[in-house]
Backbone bond lengths (Angstrom), bond angles and torsions (degrees), N, CA, C in turn:
res aa  C-N    CA-C-N  psi(-1)  N-CA   C-N-CA  omega(-1)  CA-C   N-CA-C  phi
1 X - - - 1.449 - - 1.528 112.17 -
2 X 1.324 117.88 -6.10 1.465 120.19 -169.57 1.520 112.97 -58.49
3 X 1.341 117.06 -46.21 1.452 118.81 -178.14 1.511 111.81 -59.13
4 X 1.338 115.71 -46.00 1.464 119.64 179.25 1.514 110.65 -63.15
5 X 1.318 116.81 -47.82 1.458 120.39 -177.03 1.517 111.78 -64.14
6 X 1.319 116.97 -42.54 1.460 120.82 -177.68 1.530 110.56 -62.16
7 X 1.316 117.02 -49.53 1.458 119.62 -178.92 1.520 111.16 -68.88
8 X 1.347 118.19 -34.52 1.467 120.87 176.21 1.516 110.55 -60.68
9 X 1.323 116.67 -43.06 1.464 120.98 179.88 1.522 110.78 -64.06
10 X 1.330 116.71 -44.23 1.461 120.77 179.06 1.524 110.35 -60.37
11 X 1.331 116.60 -44.20 1.456 120.02 -178.03 1.522 111.41 -65.68
12 X 1.328 116.99 -38.74 1.469 118.92 178.74 1.521 110.63 -63.75
13 X 1.324 117.73 -38.20 1.458 120.95 -178.94 1.522 111.83 -68.42
14 X 1.354 117.25 -32.69 1.453 119.93 -179.05 1.522 112.08 -94.89
15 X 1.338 117.14 1.15 1.456 120.77 -174.60 1.511 114.58 -60.44
16 X 1.336 117.33 -35.83 1.461 120.17 -178.53 1.514 110.87 -61.23
17 X 1.331 117.32 -41.61 1.459 120.74 179.14 1.515 111.59 -66.00
18 X 1.331 116.93 -40.55 1.459 120.81 177.81 1.519 110.41 -60.41
19 X 1.342 115.53 -42.61 1.454 120.21 -177.44 1.522 110.77 -61.60
20 X 1.322 117.41 -36.70 1.464 120.94 179.43 1.520 110.69 -63.26
21 X 1.328 117.05 -31.20 1.460 120.07 -179.95 1.528 111.79 -87.74
22 X 1.294 116.46 0.30 1.451 120.65 176.71 1.512 114.64 77.50
23 X 1.339 117.53 7.46 1.455 119.95 -174.18 1.534 112.82 -71.45
24 X 1.315 116.92 -37.08 1.461 118.98 -178.76 1.524 110.27 -63.04
25 X 1.337 117.31 -46.01 1.460 120.31 179.70 1.530 111.12 -62.22
26 X 1.326 116.88 -41.25 1.458 120.37 179.84 1.524 111.11 -59.39
27 X 1.322 116.51 -46.10 1.461 120.98 -178.65 1.537 110.89 -66.83
28 X 1.328 116.41 -41.61 1.461 120.07 -179.03 1.523 111.51 -65.75
29 X 1.328 116.83 -40.06 1.461 120.07 179.07 1.522 110.80 -62.79
30 X 1.336 116.91 -41.67 1.469 120.31 176.58 1.526 110.98 -60.36
31 X 1.347 116.11 -45.67 1.461 120.03 -178.13 1.525 110.96 -64.06
32 X 1.334 117.42 -42.90 1.467 120.90 178.45 1.526 110.20 -61.45
33 X 1.329 115.73 -43.71 1.463 120.75 -177.50 1.520 111.82 -61.73
34 X 1.328 116.91 -49.01 1.468 118.77 -176.65 1.529 111.39 -73.90
35 X 1.340 117.39 -30.96 1.465 120.18 176.05 1.520 110.45 -64.09
36 X 1.339 116.40 -42.20 1.465 120.50 178.34 1.526 110.98 -67.17
37 X 1.345 116.08 -36.66 1.459 120.51 178.88 1.528 111.17 -64.01
38 X 1.334 116.67 -40.41 1.460 120.84 -174.38 1.522 113.04 -82.58
39 X 1.347 116.46 -34.72 1.464 118.06 -172.59 1.516 116.09 -125.38
40 X 1.349 117.30 6.90 1.456 119.89 179.70 1.517 112.05 95.40
41 X 1.320 115.59 164.89 1.454 121.36 -172.15 1.506 116.39 -91.02
42 X 1.335 117.88 6.16 1.470 121.01 -179.80 1.524 109.34 -99.55
43 X 1.343 118.17 110.13 1.471 120.28 -178.67 1.529 113.43 -59.30
44 X 1.336 117.46 -30.28 1.469 119.96 -178.75 1.524 112.03 -66.32
45 X 1.342 116.54 -28.52 1.460 119.76 -179.86 1.515 113.40 -106.89
46 X 1.335 116.72 8.29 1.460 121.86 -176.04 1.531 108.40 -136.58
47 X 1.338 117.80 91.46 1.473 121.19 -175.66 1.526 114.10 -55.76
48 X 1.331 116.35 -37.77 1.462 118.63 -179.55 1.533 110.65 -66.28
49 X 1.331 116.35 -42.06 1.460 119.95 178.28 1.520 110.49 -65.45
50 X 1.308 115.97 -40.53 1.462 119.04 179.44 1.528 110.63 -61.17
51 X 1.322 116.37 -42.78 1.458 120.92 178.00 1.522 110.69 -59.89
52 X 1.332 116.51 -43.89 1.461 120.84 -179.47 1.525 111.56 -65.71
53 X 1.326 116.80 -41.67 1.466 120.56 179.30 1.525 110.60 -66.62
54 X 1.336 116.86 -39.66 1.467 120.81 176.74 1.523 110.54 -59.85
55 X 1.337 116.29 -44.29 1.468 120.57 178.97 1.523 110.94 -64.34
56 X 1.343 116.67 -39.33 1.464 120.45 -179.78 1.534 110.83 -65.42
57 X 1.321 116.52 -41.87 1.465 120.04 179.01 1.527 110.61 -65.52
58 X 1.337 116.72 -36.11 1.464 120.50 178.90 1.525 110.94 -63.81
59 X 1.341 116.63 -26.43 1.465 121.48 178.10 1.526 111.77 -94.72
60 X 1.348 115.83 10.35 1.477 121.64 178.47 1.520 113.05 62.07
61 X 1.319 117.24 34.57 1.456 120.17 174.85 1.526 109.57 -69.84
62 X 1.332 118.81 133.30 1.471 121.15 178.68 1.522 112.02 -59.49
63 X 1.323 115.35 146.09 1.464 120.87 -178.10 1.530 111.08 -59.81
64 X 1.327 117.68 -36.43 1.464 120.43 179.82 1.524 111.34 -60.60
65 X 1.335 116.93 -39.17 1.464 120.55 178.41 1.521 110.84 -63.30
66 X 1.338 115.54 -43.47 1.468 120.64 179.46 1.520 110.39 -62.53
67 X 1.343 116.31 -46.48 1.467 120.47 -178.35 1.530 111.43 -62.71
68 X 1.333 117.23 -40.48 1.471 120.32 179.33 1.527 110.94 -64.59
69 X 1.336 116.08 -40.89 1.472 119.68 179.61 1.526 110.83 -63.69
70 X 1.328 116.69 -40.00 1.477 120.26 177.97 1.526 109.88 -63.75
71 X 1.329 116.97 -44.05 1.469 120.59 -178.46 1.523 111.63 -65.55
72 X 1.336 117.19 -34.00 1.460 119.72 175.12 1.524 110.63 -64.14
73 X 1.326 115.78 -39.13 1.455 120.10 179.91 1.516 113.25 -68.13
74 X 1.331 116.28 -37.18 1.467 120.27 -178.66 1.525 112.38 -84.83
75 X 1.343 116.85 -4.49 1.454 120.35 178.13 1.512 114.47 90.48
76 X 1.325 117.65 3.47 1.460 120.84 179.21 1.531 111.79 -75.82
77 X 1.335 116.95 -19.12 1.465 122.70 174.22 1.528 108.54 -132.76
78 X 1.319 116.28 148.08 1.466 120.15 177.19 1.528 110.04 -71.00
79 X 1.329 116.55 147.84 1.458 121.05 178.09 1.511 110.46 -169.14
80 X 1.322 116.21 171.47 1.460 121.28 179.85 1.529 110.65 -64.94
81 X 1.328 115.44 151.69 1.463 121.52 177.25 1.525 108.07 -98.25
82 X 1.339 116.02 116.86 1.464 120.74 -176.72 1.525 111.52 -103.90
83 X 1.321 114.60 148.80 1.463 122.25 176.20 1.523 108.49 -120.32
84 X 1.332 115.95 133.94 1.469 120.22 178.32 1.518 109.47 -89.23
85 X 1.334 116.82 129.22 1.465 121.84 178.18 1.525 108.18 -137.22
86 X 1.333 116.26 132.44 1.461 122.27 177.20 1.520 109.30 -103.48
87 X 1.337 115.42 124.38 1.465 120.73 176.77 1.532 108.94 -108.04
88 X 1.325 115.26 145.21 1.468 121.27 -177.14 1.522 109.76 -132.23
89 X 1.334 115.30 145.00 1.449 118.32 178.33 1.513 112.10 -173.10
90 X 1.317 114.63 -172.10 1.460 121.52 179.26 1.524 109.19 -120.09
91 X 1.340 114.81 132.26 1.444 120.73 176.21 1.515 111.17 -96.23
92 X 1.327 117.31 -173.85 1.468 121.53 177.20 1.527 111.07 -54.91
93 X 1.335 115.66 143.30 1.461 120.02 179.83 1.509 114.08 78.08
94 X 1.343 117.38 8.89 1.465 120.52 -179.89 1.509 113.77 75.31
95 X 1.327 117.59 20.82 1.464 122.52 -179.58 1.526 110.13 -76.22
96 X 1.333 116.74 131.19 1.461 121.69 177.37 1.530 109.34 -77.63
97 X 1.336 115.90 135.00 1.462 120.98 -177.26 1.530 109.89 -131.25
98 X 1.335 115.59 128.41 1.460 122.81 173.19 1.522 108.30 -109.47
99 X 1.319 116.52 134.05 1.466 121.18 -178.24 1.530 108.65 -124.81
100 X 1.324 116.55 110.35 1.466 121.63 176.48 1.523 108.55 -88.56
101 X 1.326 116.33 123.03 1.460 120.05 -179.35 1.521 110.83 -122.43
102 X 1.330 114.86 158.84 1.448 123.04 175.15 1.521 105.81 -140.33
103 X 1.324 116.96 113.20 1.458 119.21 -167.60 1.526 112.26 -140.29
104 X 1.338 115.45 154.04 1.459 121.46 170.78 1.528 110.47 -105.12
105 X 1.349 115.95 7.88 1.471 120.98 179.06 1.531 108.01 -152.91
106 X 1.331 116.78 87.61 1.465 120.07 -172.72 1.531 112.88 -68.56
107 X 1.331 117.87 -26.77 1.465 119.79 177.55 1.527 110.85 -64.83
108 X 1.332 115.76 -42.31 1.462 120.28 176.44 1.520 111.07 -63.36
109 X 1.316 115.82 -44.44 1.461 120.43 -174.89 1.520 112.12 -65.39
110 X 1.329 117.47 -47.99 1.461 119.69 -177.67 1.521 110.60 -65.84
111 X 1.327 117.84 -34.71 1.467 120.36 178.44 1.524 110.50 -64.59
112 X 1.329 116.36 -42.62 1.462 119.85 -179.62 1.525 111.53 -68.69
113 X 1.329 116.93 -43.03 1.468 120.57 -179.93 1.531 110.17 -63.18
114 X 1.327 117.18 -44.56 1.464 120.68 178.70 1.532 110.87 -61.62
115 X 1.325 116.60 -39.42 1.464 121.02 179.10 1.527 111.10 -61.60
116 X 1.330 116.98 -43.86 1.466 120.23 -179.68 1.518 111.49 -63.73
117 X 1.340 116.89 -42.21 1.468 119.96 178.19 1.534 110.28 -62.36
118 X 1.330 116.63 -47.83 1.472 120.62 -177.78 1.520 111.22 -63.60
119 X 1.323 117.08 -42.55 1.460 121.95 -178.59 1.520 111.74 -61.22
120 X 1.334 116.80 -31.13 1.468 121.39 -177.92 1.526 112.81 -84.93
121 X 1.330 116.32 -10.14 1.462 119.83 -174.97 1.515 112.60 94.16
122 X 1.341 116.44 6.15 1.461 121.24 176.72 1.515 110.40 -97.18
123 X 1.323 116.38 -167.51 1.457 119.47 177.53 1.520 111.30 -151.01
124 X 1.320 115.36 140.95 1.459 122.14 175.43 1.518 108.24 -78.37
125 X 1.349 116.59 130.68 1.454 120.66 -175.24 1.518 113.44 -107.76
126 X 1.317 115.36 -172.92 1.461 121.86 178.52 1.528 110.48 -80.50
127 X 1.326 115.58 160.68 1.455 120.86 177.42 1.526 110.60 -59.62
128 X 1.322 116.42 129.13 1.462 121.36 178.96 1.507 114.76 94.29
129 X 1.342 117.87 -3.29 1.465 119.34 -173.47 1.527 113.18 -70.88
130 X 1.335 118.02 -27.63 1.471 118.98 179.37 1.526 113.95 -130.80
131 X 1.329 117.93 -10.08 1.471 120.25 -176.29 1.523 112.08 -57.85
132 X 1.326 116.81 -31.27 1.468 121.15 -178.29 1.530 112.12 -66.42
133 X 1.329 117.57 -13.71 1.459 121.50 -179.88 1.536 112.76 -84.84
134 X 1.341 116.91 0.43 1.456 121.43 -176.45 1.522 110.98 -125.21
135 X 1.327 116.09 152.50 1.459 123.10 172.34 1.522 109.28 -110.14
136 X 1.332 115.96 137.93 1.455 120.89 176.60 1.531 108.79 -81.78
137 X 1.338 116.69 120.60 1.468 120.74 -175.64 1.529 110.73 -137.99
138 X 1.308 115.05 155.15 1.451 120.82 167.92 1.513 108.46 -89.98
139 X 1.333 117.20 136.32 1.463 119.88 178.56 1.525 109.92 -133.26
140 X 1.314 115.21 143.53 1.457 122.49 175.48 1.514 108.75 -130.12
141 X 1.316 116.95 137.29 1.455 121.63 175.46 1.523 108.84 -105.34
142 X 1.327 115.23 128.83 1.465 121.96 179.97 1.524 107.94 -121.08
143 X 1.332 116.84 119.41 1.461 120.26 179.34 1.531 110.28 -59.46
144 X 1.331 115.28 142.09 1.462 120.53 -174.02 1.529 113.67 -71.26
145 X 1.316 116.51 -26.08 1.463 119.89 -173.76 1.533 111.31 -60.29
146 X 1.333 115.35 121.79 1.465 121.33 177.53 1.512 114.56 76.11
147 X 1.333 117.75 9.86 1.459 121.62 -178.07 1.521 110.15 -113.19
148 X 1.325 116.09 128.78 1.456 121.60 174.43 1.529 108.45 -88.80
149 X 1.334 116.80 125.29 1.460 120.51 -174.48 1.525 112.26 -61.28
150 X 1.327 117.48 -42.79 1.467 119.80 -178.89 1.522 111.21 -65.38
151 X 1.342 116.60 -40.21 1.457 120.26 178.80 1.527 110.77 -64.09
152 X 1.337 115.86 -43.44 1.461 120.13 177.55 1.520 110.65 -62.39
153 X 1.317 116.70 -42.84 1.457 121.32 178.86 1.525 111.17 -58.58
154 X 1.333 116.16 -47.46 1.468 120.67 -179.31 1.526 111.38 -61.33
155 X 1.337 116.68 -46.44 1.463 120.98 -178.97 1.524 111.12 -63.41
156 X 1.331 115.95 -45.33 1.466 120.50 -176.14 1.526 111.47 -66.31
157 X 1.323 116.40 -46.84 1.464 119.55 -178.32 1.528 111.15 -65.64
158 X 1.319 116.61 -37.85 1.471 120.20 178.96 1.525 110.69 -64.68
159 X 1.334 116.40 -31.76 1.467 120.81 179.97 1.527 112.49 -80.19
160 X 1.345 117.02 -11.11 1.454 119.90 178.18 1.506 115.66 116.93
161 X 1.355 117.46 6.18 1.461 120.01 177.87 1.524 110.92 -68.26
162 X 1.323 116.17 156.34 1.461 121.43 178.81 1.517 112.13 -89.73
163 X 1.341 116.97 -33.08 1.457 119.55 -175.07 1.522 110.24 -166.02
164 X 1.326 115.83 159.99 1.463 123.21 170.96 1.524 106.21 -130.49
165 X 1.339 116.82 124.91 1.460 120.37 -177.21 1.523 109.84 -125.42
166 X 1.322 115.37 153.11 1.457 122.40 177.54 1.525 108.41 -81.30
167 X 1.332 116.85 116.12 1.465 122.00 -177.13 1.525 111.44 -103.61
168 X 1.337 116.05 22.58 1.461 120.09 179.32 1.513 111.47 91.74
169 X 1.342 117.17 -84.40 1.455 121.65 -178.68 1.523 112.24 -86.88
170 X 1.318 117.42 -12.33 1.462 121.37 -176.12 1.521 109.60 -149.66
171 X 1.340 115.44 166.58 1.457 121.33 170.32 1.524 107.81 -93.67
172 X 1.319 115.75 139.75 1.456 121.03 179.28 1.526 108.89 -110.69
173 X 1.320 115.60 119.87 1.466 121.91 177.43 1.525 107.64 -96.77
174 X 1.323 116.49 128.54 1.466 121.81 -175.28 1.524 109.70 -116.48
175 X 1.341 116.16 132.61 1.455 121.11 -178.90 1.531 110.22 -134.74
176 X 1.331 115.52 164.48 1.462 119.72 165.13 1.523 106.77 -70.81
177 X 1.343 118.56 148.76 1.469 120.32 -177.38 1.525 113.31 -53.93
178 X 1.334 116.81 -38.33 1.462 119.88 -177.10 1.530 113.23 -70.76
179 X 1.345 117.09 -17.54 1.465 120.90 178.96 1.524 113.14 -99.31
180 X 1.317 116.08 -0.35 1.466 121.66 -172.58 1.535 112.65 -57.04
181 X 1.338 116.44 -53.95 1.469 120.07 -175.34 1.523 111.81 -62.88
182 X 1.318 116.58 -40.63 1.468 120.41 -178.56 1.531 111.13 -64.27
183 X 1.329 117.44 -39.79 1.465 120.47 179.42 1.528 110.51 -69.01
184 X 1.342 117.53 -42.06 1.466 120.72 176.61 1.523 109.82 -58.96
185 X 1.335 116.61 -45.35 1.474 121.43 178.27 1.519 111.14 -57.26
186 X 1.322 115.90 -47.16 1.461 121.09 -176.67 1.524 111.48 -62.49
187 X 1.327 116.74 -42.96 1.464 120.56 179.15 1.528 110.75 -65.06
188 X 1.341 116.16 -42.04 1.467 119.49 -179.82 1.529 111.20 -63.74
189 X 1.326 116.51 -39.33 1.468 120.26 179.15 1.523 111.37 -65.96
190 X 1.327 116.59 -23.67 1.466 121.50 177.19 1.529 111.41 -93.75
191 X 1.356 115.36 14.02 1.475 121.99 178.79 1.527 113.03 61.40
192 X 1.340 115.61 32.92 1.458 121.30 174.28 1.523 107.92 -106.00
193 X 1.325 116.06 116.59 1.459 121.57 -175.36 1.524 110.87 -92.56
194 X 1.316 115.98 132.77 1.468 121.54 176.30 1.527 108.48 -92.77
195 X 1.325 116.65 122.14 1.462 119.99 177.21 1.526 110.90 -73.62
196 X 1.319 115.94 -19.92 1.467 121.66 177.25 1.514 107.44 -153.71
197 X 1.317 116.92 136.39 1.461 121.18 177.62 1.524 107.79 -144.95
198 X 1.319 117.18 120.66 1.456 119.36 -174.14 1.530 110.98 -158.25
199 X 1.314 114.89 161.79 1.459 121.73 169.64 1.527 106.59 -93.06
200 X 1.312 117.24 127.26 1.456 120.06 -173.58 1.528 110.65 -141.43
201 X 1.322 115.98 -179.59 1.458 122.24 178.65 1.527 108.62 -112.78
202 X 1.315 116.63 123.63 1.466 122.17 -178.42 1.532 108.89 -111.53
203 X 1.324 117.69 128.73 1.468 119.85 -177.19 1.529 112.15 -66.85
204 X 1.335 115.65 142.20 1.464 120.82 177.23 1.526 110.89 -74.49
205 X 1.317 116.79 -29.29 1.464 121.83 175.06 1.518 108.02 -150.89
206 X 1.327 116.56 166.86 1.460 119.64 -175.11 1.526 111.80 -122.45
207 X 1.331 114.47 156.15 1.453 122.46 175.84 1.528 107.61 -104.27
208 X 1.316 116.46 124.63 1.463 120.82 178.70 1.527 109.23 -78.50
209 X 1.324 115.90 124.22 1.469 121.16 175.98 1.522 106.94 -112.54
210 X 1.328 116.67 105.25 1.467 120.78 -170.26 1.521 113.79 -110.73
211 X 1.340 117.83 -6.04 1.459 120.68 -179.57 1.525 110.27 -104.12
212 X 1.329 115.64 145.68 1.470 120.89 -171.70 1.524 113.11 -63.56
213 X 1.331 117.88 -44.32 1.461 119.93 -173.74 1.527 112.53 -62.73
214 X 1.356 119.22 -53.56 1.472 117.73 178.78 1.530 112.59 -65.92
215 X 1.340 117.53 -33.13 1.462 120.02 178.85 1.526 110.64 -63.52
216 X 1.317 116.45 -44.87 1.460 121.15 179.93 1.527 110.60 -64.39
217 X 1.334 116.85 -42.59 1.463 120.88 179.90 1.527 110.83 -66.31
218 X 1.342 116.55 -38.00 1.462 120.49 179.27 1.526 110.85 -64.05
219 X 1.319 116.91 -47.99 1.463 120.43 -179.16 1.527 111.14 -62.64
220 X 1.333 116.71 -36.52 1.465 120.25 177.42 1.521 110.56 -66.15
221 X 1.338 117.13 -41.12 1.464 121.07 176.95 1.524 110.51 -59.38
222 X 1.326 116.79 -49.42 1.461 120.51 -178.44 1.518 111.64 -63.25
223 X 1.325 116.08 -39.19 1.460 120.03 179.28 1.531 110.92 -66.03
224 X 1.336 117.19 -44.28 1.467 120.65 178.14 1.524 111.35 -59.99
225 X 1.323 115.93 -43.16 1.464 119.96 179.01 1.527 110.92 -63.91
226 X 1.331 116.81 -47.15 1.467 121.36 -179.39 1.526 111.31 -59.45
227 X 1.329 116.74 -35.82 1.462 121.06 -175.43 1.529 113.06 -78.45
228 X 1.328 117.46 -12.66 1.463 120.10 -178.79 1.528 109.77 -72.36
229 X 1.325 115.81 135.66 1.466 120.36 -175.77 1.526 113.19 -61.91
230 X 1.338 117.75 -28.42 1.460 120.50 -177.24 1.529 113.38 -86.83
231 X 1.324 117.28 -8.92 1.470 121.19 -177.16 1.525 109.57 -92.28
232 X 1.324 115.57 126.41 1.456 121.33 179.98 1.529 112.03 -91.90
233 X 1.334 116.11 -48.34 1.463 120.78 -177.97 1.523 109.55 -145.29
234 X 1.324 115.43 150.07 1.459 121.92 175.42 1.522 108.17 -127.58
235 X 1.319 116.86 133.52 1.466 122.20 178.89 1.518 108.72 -125.39
236 X 1.320 117.02 139.76 1.461 120.52 -179.14 1.528 109.75 -148.41
237 X 1.334 116.27 148.11 1.474 119.99 -174.32 1.522 111.62 -104.99
238 X 1.329 116.40 59.84 1.464 119.44 -176.52 1.525 111.99 -119.65
239 X 1.323 114.25 162.73 1.460 121.25 168.25 1.525 107.49 -140.43
240 X 1.308 115.65 130.94 1.470 122.57 177.32 1.521 107.30 -117.52
241 X 1.336 118.81 128.20 1.470 120.51 -179.68 1.530 111.05 -54.88
242 X 1.343 114.66 144.90 1.468 120.04 -176.67 1.521 112.88 -56.80
243 X 1.333 116.38 -38.46 1.464 118.58 -178.06 1.528 111.65 -66.99
244 X 1.342 117.27 -33.83 1.461 120.71 176.76 1.526 109.78 -72.55
245 X 1.315 117.49 -38.67 1.460 120.79 176.38 1.516 110.61 -59.26
246 X 1.335 116.16 -42.07 1.470 121.07 179.14 1.523 110.04 -61.67
247 X 1.328 116.44 -42.53 1.467 120.30 -179.24 1.522 111.48 -65.53
248 X 1.336 116.35 -38.05 1.454 120.49 -178.17 1.520 112.15 -73.57
249 X 1.315 116.18 -28.13 1.468 119.44 -178.76 1.520 111.94 -86.39
């Protein structure tokens, strides 16, 4: 879980800056729109939409924004037509990188993604070249304050979760994608709030990046990808020692 946890922690720490640039809202609105388009506008019957709405509420997105995004997806309001494309490649240090994008101009998007990989010393690969190194999972983050780990573990596992792990600042509940909504429901009914709840890709194993130059280039690659308006999520199977992370930050 190290690669997922490490990058999740980094993203949470830089999230405030992203929010100031409006990037988080832009990405969430796209996700809500396409989720509603694919599975309908009712979050109770559309797990992907529910996940997106949960994430939007966690970022304090106004209800009107959420409702408009859903209506765009269901066709009740006009909006851009987005296409989902997954890009795969290798970053510095041989780290596998998955890039989930949502775009209305795929030529622009692939050119930018390829540029970021090349600039970092990595390379954009063919479809399927690294996806097999990841498992698709539902994850929920629960803030530690006021939460007993054993109680959370019991509730989550009883609801169908696979595991609960200590993610440093929060507990991470991990589920199979098909059990995601039921576990979120169960936690909410027990008055346990998820600060983040999403379907994501978790690496099966991690690549240790212990030298400063590739570590710095890797983090820059991931940051550039995350900051791109067409990129929804970035997944990578790396681990950087804490002392090196401290030096780089």
